[in-house]
C-alpha positions, 0 to 999 in steps of 0.5 A: 259316862261316869268315869268312877264306874270305869275306874272300878270296872276291872276285876281284882285279878286283872288289876294285879296283872299291872306292871308295878305289882308284878315287878314287885312280886317278882322282885320279892320272890319268897323273901319274907324280909324283903316283903316286910320291908316293902310293907314298911315302905308302903305304911310310911308312904301312906302316912306321909302322903295320905294317898290311899293308892298305897293301900291298894298296892298293899292289898294287890301285892299280897294277892299277887303273891297269893296267885303265885302261891308263894307260901313262905310269905302268904302263910306268915302275913296275918292279913292273908285270909281276910284279904283273900276272902274279901277279894273273892267277895269283890270278884263275885260282887256279893257277900253271902252268909258264909263269907260274912261269917268268915270275915267276922270270925277273923275280926272277932278272933284277933287276940290280945297282943296281936292288935297291930294286925288291925293297922295292916288290915285297915290299910288293905280295907282303905283301898278305894276298890274295897271301900267302893265295894263295901259301900255299894254292897251296903246300899244294895242291902238297903234296897233289898230291905226297902223292897221287903220292908225290913229294918237295917238294924236286923240285917247282920251282913249290913252291920258287918259291912259297916263295921269293916267300912269303919275300920278301913276309913280309920286306917290313916288315924290308926297308923298315925296314932299307933293305937290299934283298936277297932273304931266303934260304929256309932249305933245311931248311924244304923238306927237314925241315919240309915232309915233317913237314907232309906226314906230318900231312896223311897222318894226317888223311887216314887218320883221315878214312878210319878214321872210315868203318870199322865201330866194331870195325875203327876202334880197331885202325886208329887205333893205326897213326896215330903223331901223335894227340898233339902235332905232330912236333918239326920242325913245332913248331920251324919254325913258331916259327922261320920265317915261311914255315913258320908261314904254311903251318902 
């Protein structure tokens, strides 16, 4: 039994029924000042402890107030639309073209002077549930690309997921440095690391198939697999250098 899977099992709606989230939401009511104060506490606690569960609380509190339709607050929180859209994707376990355009549109339309929104946004994305969803969605797309002989660099939804993932993984650094700019995704993660990762996935699929062959045919089939030893250099190197690559790995 994989305990990680158990951790990620509850739906977003079910998670925010938790006692702490509900108590906070009821305590805040529609008081914008109190809401801002709670967010400031969560930022400070995250900064001092690096505990990503404060990021979870940031996202869940906003969505709990969304469920309660507290318009006074959700209409002024600049992260609301993005977090709501991502929450819907997590609930449906899918990012379709329409939702991906909404998410991208929000990121691309952050205006000059409003960059601080990125700090709050990165915090909602640093929530382990978001990170897990973005990474597993990216891997699903890689599987799809393998099956259809496609290239990672040509898949716009995959590129967007990696971009959002990079933003979430930079949350602590962004809040600590107070430099609010979107981290640049290393293009070689897409052009070198992902193809190497896909080759490993293909090797696993081949191994799985050869395991079903009769024993005498199995040996000759196994010799066709290059990477029965350590992972390719591109995989090793990028996992050490890139946070996005290490999460996918």
